[in-house]
C-alpha positions as CSV (number, residue, x, y, z in Angstrom):
1,M,-0.1,0.0,0.0
2,P,1.6,3.1,-1.0
3,T,2.6,5.7,1.8
4,N,0.8,8.4,1.2
5,V,-2.6,6.0,1.3
6,I,-1.4,4.8,4.9
7,R,-1.0,8.2,6.1
8,L,-4.5,9.6,5.2
9,L,-6.1,6.3,6.6
10,W,-3.9,7.2,9.8
11,F,-4.8,10.5,10.4
12,S,-8.4,9.9,9.0
13,Q,-8.7,7.8,12.0
14,I,-7.0,9.8,14.5
15,I,-9.5,12.8,13.6
16,A,-12.5,10.3,13.8
17,I,-11.7,8.8,16.7
18,G,-10.7,12.0,18.5
19,S,-13.9,13.6,17.7
20,M,-15.9,11.1,19.3
21,E,-13.7,10.6,22.3
22,M,-13.7,14.5,22.6
23,S,-17.0,14.0,24.8
24,G,-16.6,10.5,26.0
25,P,-15.4,11.5,28.8
26,F,-17.7,14.1,29.8
27,W,-21.0,12.6,29.2
28,P,-22.1,12.6,32.7
29,L,-21.7,16.3,33.3
30,I,-23.5,16.9,29.7
31,L,-26.4,15.1,30.8
32,S,-26.4,16.5,34.0
33,Q,-27.4,19.8,32.7
34,Q,-31.1,17.7,31.2
35,S,-31.5,15.0,34.1
36,Q,-31.1,14.5,37.8
37,G,-31.3,11.5,40.1
38,V,-31.6,8.0,39.3
39,S,-32.7,8.9,35.6
40,L,-29.2,10.7,35.2
41,S,-27.7,7.1,36.2
42,V,-29.7,5.4,33.7
43,F,-28.9,7.7,30.7
44,S,-25.3,7.9,31.6
45,A,-25.0,4.1,31.0
46,L,-27.2,4.3,28.0
47,I,-25.4,6.9,26.5
48,Y,-22.2,4.5,26.2
49,I,-24.0,1.2,25.7
50,L,-26.4,2.3,22.8
51,P,-23.7,2.8,19.9
52,L,-21.9,-0.2,21.0
53,L,-25.1,-2.0,20.8
54,G,-26.2,-0.4,17.5
55,A,-22.7,-1.2,16.1
56,M,-22.8,-4.7,17.5
57,F,-25.6,-5.7,15.0
58,S,-24.7,-3.4,12.0
59,A,-21.0,-4.0,11.7
60,P,-21.5,-7.4,9.4
61,I,-23.9,-5.5,7.1
62,W,-21.8,-2.9,6.3
63,G,-18.8,-5.1,6.0
64,K,-20.7,-7.0,3.3
65,L,-22.2,-4.1,1.6
66,G,-18.8,-2.7,1.3
67,D,-17.2,-5.8,-0.3
68,R,-19.9,-5.2,-3.0
69,I,-19.5,-1.8,-3.5
70,G,-16.0,-0.7,-2.0
71,H,-15.2,0.3,1.1
72,K,-13.9,3.3,0.6
73,Y,-17.7,4.3,0.2
74,M,-18.2,2.8,3.6
75,I,-15.0,5.0,5.2
76,L,-17.1,8.2,3.7
77,R,-20.3,6.9,5.2
78,A,-18.8,6.5,8.6
79,L,-17.4,10.1,8.3
80,F,-20.4,11.3,6.8
81,V,-22.3,10.0,9.8
82,L,-20.3,11.0,12.6
83,A,-20.1,15.0,11.4
84,L,-24.0,14.9,10.7
85,S,-24.4,13.1,14.4
86,Q,-21.9,15.8,15.9
87,C,-24.1,18.5,14.2
88,L,-27.4,17.5,15.3
89,L,-26.0,17.3,19.0
90,L,-25.7,21.0,19.0
91,Y,-29.0,21.7,18.6
92,V,-30.6,18.3,20.6
93,K,-30.9,19.0,24.2
94,E,-33.6,16.4,25.2
95,V,-32.0,13.3,26.9
96,E,-33.9,11.2,25.1
97,W,-33.1,12.3,21.7
98,V,-29.5,12.6,22.8
99,C,-29.4,8.8,23.2
100,L,-31.3,8.1,20.1
101,I,-28.4,10.0,17.8
102,R,-25.8,7.8,19.9
103,F,-27.7,4.7,18.6
104,V,-27.9,6.1,15.2
105,Q,-24.4,7.1,15.2
106,G,-23.5,3.2,16.4
107,V,-25.5,1.8,14.1
108,C,-24.3,3.9,10.9
109,A,-20.8,4.7,11.6
110,G,-18.2,2.3,12.1
111,S,-14.9,4.3,10.8
112,I,-12.6,1.4,12.3
113,A,-14.2,-1.6,11.0
114,A,-14.3,0.3,7.4
115,M,-10.7,1.4,7.7
116,Q,-9.6,-2.2,8.3
117,A,-11.7,-3.8,5.6
118,Y,-10.1,-1.1,3.4
119,A,-6.5,-1.5,4.6
120,L,-6.6,-5.4,4.2
121,R,-8.3,-5.3,0.8
122,T,-6.0,-3.3,-0.8
123,S,-2.8,-4.2,0.9
124,K,-0.3,-7.2,0.4
125,T,-0.3,-10.1,2.6
126,Q,3.3,-9.7,4.1
127,E,2.5,-6.3,5.3
128,Q,-1.0,-6.5,6.3
129,G,-0.1,-7.0,10.0
130,Q,2.2,-3.8,10.2
131,I,-0.8,-1.8,8.4
132,L,-3.3,-3.3,11.0
133,G,-0.7,-2.3,13.9
134,K,-0.4,1.7,12.5
135,L,-4.2,1.7,12.7
136,Q,-4.6,0.3,15.9
137,S,-1.9,3.2,16.9
138,S,-3.8,5.8,15.3
139,V,-6.9,4.8,17.1
140,A,-4.7,4.8,20.3
141,A,-3.7,8.3,19.4
142,G,-7.3,9.4,18.9
143,T,-8.4,8.1,22.1
144,L,-5.5,10.0,24.0
145,L,-5.7,13.4,22.3
146,G,-9.6,13.3,22.0
147,P,-10.5,14.0,25.9
148,V,-7.5,16.0,26.4
149,L,-8.7,18.7,23.5
150,G,-12.4,18.2,24.6
151,G,-11.4,18.9,28.2
152,M,-9.6,22.0,27.2
153,L,-12.5,23.3,24.9
154,I,-15.4,22.6,27.4
155,D,-13.2,24.6,30.1
156,Y,-13.2,27.9,27.9
157,W,-15.8,27.6,25.6
158,G,-18.5,24.8,26.8
159,F,-19.8,21.6,25.6
160,N,-21.2,23.1,22.1
161,S,-17.6,23.8,21.1
162,V,-16.6,20.1,21.5
163,F,-19.5,19.3,18.8
164,T,-19.0,22.1,16.8
165,L,-15.1,21.5,16.1
166,G,-15.8,17.2,16.0
167,S,-18.5,17.8,13.2
168,V,-16.3,20.1,11.1
169,S,-13.3,17.9,11.4
170,C,-15.3,14.8,10.4
171,L,-16.6,16.8,7.3
172,L,-13.1,18.0,6.2
173,V,-11.9,14.2,6.6
174,F,-14.8,13.2,4.5
175,F,-13.7,15.5,1.7
176,A,-10.0,14.6,2.1
177,V,-10.9,10.9,1.8
178,A,-13.6,11.6,-1.1
179,L,-10.9,13.2,-3.4
180,L,-7.6,11.5,-2.5
181,L,-8.5,7.6,-1.5
182,P,-8.2,5.9,-4.5
183,E,-11.1,3.1,-5.2
184,D,-10.8,-0.3,-3.8
185,K,-13.5,-2.7,-5.5
186,N,-10.6,-3.6,-8.1
187,G,-8.0,-3.4,-5.6
188,P,-4.2,-3.6,-6.5
189,V,-4.3,-6.9,-4.4
190,N,-6.7,-8.5,-6.7
191,K,-4.9,-6.9,-9.9
192,A,-1.7,-8.1,-8.5
193,R,-2.6,-12.1,-8.3
194,G,-5.2,-12.1,-11.2
195,K,-8.1,-13.0,-9.1
196,S,-10.3,-11.8,-6.1
197,T,-10.7,-14.9,-4.5
198,A,-7.0,-15.8,-3.7
199,R,-6.6,-16.8,-0.6
200,V,-3.6,-15.9,1.9
201,I,-0.9,-18.7,1.8
202,S,-0.3,-19.6,5.6
203,P,-3.5,-21.4,7.1
204,P,-5.2,-19.6,9.9
205,L,-4.5,-20.7,13.6
206,F,-8.1,-20.8,14.6
207,S,-11.8,-21.5,13.4
208,L,-14.5,-18.8,12.8
209,P,-16.0,-19.5,16.5
210,V,-12.6,-19.5,18.2
211,L,-11.4,-16.3,16.9
212,L,-14.8,-14.2,17.5
213,C,-14.9,-15.6,21.3
214,L,-11.1,-14.6,21.6
215,L,-11.9,-11.2,20.2
216,A,-14.8,-10.8,22.4
217,L,-12.8,-11.9,25.3
218,A,-10.2,-9.4,24.9
219,Q,-12.4,-6.6,24.3
220,L,-14.4,-7.8,27.8
221,A,-11.1,-7.6,29.5
222,K,-10.1,-4.4,28.2
223,R,-13.3,-2.8,29.0
224,L,-14.1,-4.8,32.8
225,P,-12.0,-1.7,34.4
226,S,-13.6,1.2,32.8
227,S,-16.5,0.8,35.4
228,F,-14.3,0.7,38.4
229,F,-10.7,1.9,37.7
230,A,-11.4,5.7,38.4
231,I,-12.8,4.5,41.9
232,Y,-9.9,2.7,42.4
233,G,-7.5,5.5,41.7
234,K,-9.4,8.0,44.0
235,D,-10.1,5.5,47.0
236,I,-7.2,2.9,46.9
237,L,-4.4,4.8,45.3
238,E,-5.3,8.6,46.4
239,A,-4.8,9.9,43.5
240,S,-6.1,13.1,42.0
241,S,-8.5,13.2,38.4
242,F,-5.5,14.3,36.5
243,Q,-3.3,11.7,37.9
244,I,-6.1,9.2,37.1
245,G,-6.2,10.7,33.7
246,M,-2.7,10.4,33.2
247,L,-2.9,6.3,34.3
248,Y,-5.6,5.9,31.7
249,G,-3.2,7.6,28.8
250,L,0.0,5.7,29.7
251,T,-2.0,2.9,28.4
252,G,-3.1,4.6,25.4
253,F,0.6,6.0,25.0
254,A,2.2,2.2,25.2
255,I,-0.6,1.3,22.5
256,L,0.1,4.1,20.3
257,L,3.9,3.3,20.6
258,F,4.1,-0.7,20.1
259,A,1.3,-1.7,18.1
260,P,3.3,-1.1,14.5
261,Y,6.2,-3.0,16.0
262,W,3.8,-6.0,17.1
263,G,2.3,-5.6,13.6
264,R,5.5,-6.1,11.9
265,Y,6.4,-9.2,14.1
266,F,3.5,-10.9,13.2
267,D,3.9,-10.0,9.3
268,R,7.0,-12.4,9.4
269,A,5.8,-15.3,12.3
270,N,4.6,-18.7,11.4
271,N,1.8,-20.4,13.4
272,K,3.7,-21.6,15.8
273,Q,5.5,-18.2,16.6
274,I,1.9,-16.6,16.9
275,K,0.7,-19.1,19.1
276,N,3.2,-18.9,21.4
277,S,3.3,-15.2,21.6
278,L,-0.1,-14.8,22.0
279,L,0.0,-17.0,24.7
280,L,2.9,-15.0,26.3
281,I,0.7,-11.6,25.7
282,C,-2.3,-12.9,27.1
283,T,-0.2,-14.6,30.3
284,M,1.8,-11.0,30.7
285,A,-1.3,-8.9,30.0
286,G,-3.3,-10.9,33.0
287,L,-0.3,-10.7,35.5
288,S,0.2,-6.9,34.9
289,Q,-3.9,-6.7,36.0
290,F,-3.6,-9.5,38.5
291,A,-0.9,-7.4,40.2
292,F,-3.0,-4.1,40.6
293,S,-4.7,-6.4,43.5
294,F,-1.9,-5.8,46.0
295,V,-1.1,-1.9,44.8
296,E,-1.9,0.5,47.1
297,Q,-0.8,4.1,47.3
298,S,1.8,3.5,44.3
299,L,1.3,5.7,41.4
300,L,4.7,4.7,40.0
301,L,3.6,1.1,40.5
302,A,0.5,1.7,38.9
303,G,1.4,3.6,35.8
304,L,4.2,0.7,35.2
305,L,1.5,-1.7,35.4
306,R,-0.7,0.3,33.3
307,F,2.0,0.9,30.5
308,I,3.0,-2.8,30.6
309,W,-0.8,-3.7,29.9
310,G,-0.8,-1.3,27.1
311,I,2.3,-2.8,25.4
312,F,0.4,-5.9,25.5
313,L,-3.0,-4.9,24.5
314,A,-1.2,-3.2,21.2
315,A,-0.3,-7.0,19.8
316,I,-4.0,-8.6,20.9
317,L,-6.3,-6.8,18.2
318,P,-4.4,-6.6,15.2
319,L,-3.2,-10.3,15.7
320,L,-6.7,-11.4,15.9
321,F,-7.9,-9.7,13.0
322,M,-5.0,-10.9,10.9
323,Q,-6.0,-14.4,11.6
324,L,-9.6,-13.5,10.9
325,R,-8.5,-12.2,7.4
326,K,-7.0,-15.7,6.8
327,L,-10.6,-17.3,7.1
328,V,-11.7,-15.6,4.1
329,T,-11.5,-14.6,0.6
330,T,-10.6,-11.1,-0.6
331,N,-14.0,-10.3,-1.7
332,D,-15.3,-11.2,1.9
333,I,-12.8,-9.3,3.9
334,G,-15.7,-6.6,5.1
335,K,-17.9,-9.1,6.2
336,S,-15.5,-10.9,8.5
337,I,-14.1,-7.7,9.8
338,G,-17.5,-6.5,10.4
339,M,-18.1,-10.0,12.4
340,G,-15.0,-9.4,14.3
341,H,-16.0,-5.9,15.3
342,S,-19.5,-7.6,16.3
343,A,-17.8,-9.7,18.7
344,S,-15.6,-7.1,20.2
345,K,-18.4,-4.9,20.9
346,L,-20.3,-7.4,22.8
347,G,-17.6,-8.5,24.8
348,A,-17.4,-4.4,25.3
349,L,-20.7,-4.6,26.7
350,I,-20.5,-7.5,28.6
351,G,-17.2,-6.1,30.1
352,I,-19.0,-2.9,31.1
353,G,-21.7,-4.8,33.1
354,V,-18.9,-7.7,34.6
355,G,-17.2,-4.8,36.0
356,A,-20.2,-3.0,37.4
357,I,-21.6,-6.0,39.2
358,S,-17.9,-7.2,40.2
359,I,-17.6,-3.7,42.3
360,S,-20.9,-4.3,44.2
361,L,-19.9,-7.7,44.9
362,L,-16.1,-7.4,45.4
363,A,-13.6,-5.3,47.3
364,I,-12.6,-2.3,44.5
365,N,-8.7,-3.9,44.1
366,Q,-9.9,-7.3,43.9
367,G,-12.1,-6.3,40.2
368,F,-8.8,-6.7,38.4
369,S,-8.8,-10.4,39.3
370,M,-11.7,-10.6,37.0
371,I,-9.7,-9.6,34.4
372,A,-6.8,-12.1,35.0
373,I,-9.4,-14.6,34.9
374,T,-10.7,-13.6,31.5
375,Y,-7.1,-14.3,30.3
376,M,-6.8,-17.0,31.7
377,I,-9.6,-18.5,29.6
378,M,-8.5,-17.0,26.4
379,I,-5.3,-19.0,27.1
380,L,-7.3,-22.1,27.7
381,L,-8.8,-21.3,24.3
382,I,-5.8,-21.0,22.3
383,V,-4.5,-24.3,23.9
384,I,-7.3,-26.2,23.3
385,C,-8.6,-24.8,20.1
386,S,-5.5,-24.0,18.1
387,K,-4.7,-25.8,14.8
388,D,-1.6,-27.3,15.5
389,K,0.2,-28.0,11.8
390,K,3.8,-28.5,11.2
391,E,5.4,-25.7,9.5
392,N,8.4,-25.9,7.2
């Protein structure tokens, strides 16, 4: 894939994710202006759950449509919906309508899946891991920069400034992609191979149901602490809000740094190396979270563990989506990526719920044990369900 195309996708992803994340941490504050009491807690949960729920059901449909008409159009659709939804949030103040817009945004957007499908369809097999890693790093960058910029805008100009900048930014990227991104329906991968149904050379390591389970479990583990980590930081670590934000940021910073390197490694690895690496990654990710059960009032150690966790989080999703790519033909990439994103959204929903339940039943620092258990289940699936074949 040409360098200028990778850069366009990378920056487009940062702006799309950053535009959404500018408001992400602040929705309870935004909603508190329209709702109070029990209804506020309900709507604060719905504002995060509804987009995931919508995306979970729609991702395979958009992916299949992209396979038929081209994934460039799916990227444009996602960017336009993001721009439109951010614009509507400028004028809609009723909480119920805000939740509806967020749900429609989840159903109709999906820039991450669209860009992944486009990248896989138009790139050579030997560079797909590296490209997925770079796209993963752009998601991390957007997740890092969005809340920081959003907080600054809200402090100086109020909530509407976030939606204004988000809408304008996504619209500008929409036009940049429309003008500069090449078509992909008959992309270079297909032309080079002479046929669009060519499969990658190396066999997949897992079956489709196992891969979807692994994707769901990976996102479950990633989202599980979101329900209690801020409370843990305040009550156990005795950290300020800024320090808690920095702890969140260290994980994203590690993903930003290490995702491209993991992708480059997996491009060269055979199935035995991939399996052993995935086992090590899940083990280290689980241990880094289990160690939080014993960390009290040590911000330095907590920051180190969050950074280590980010190093291994950077590897998991690109690797699993690479394996998902190996299960399908070139003309079915979008559908398979969509199914993968549906599984990951389901895992995220379950993770948020499990995290909320765990802090009501367990001590706050014991909630990290649930994350470690999730990684143990992933390890068992990898060991039991991988297709062990000898490679030359």
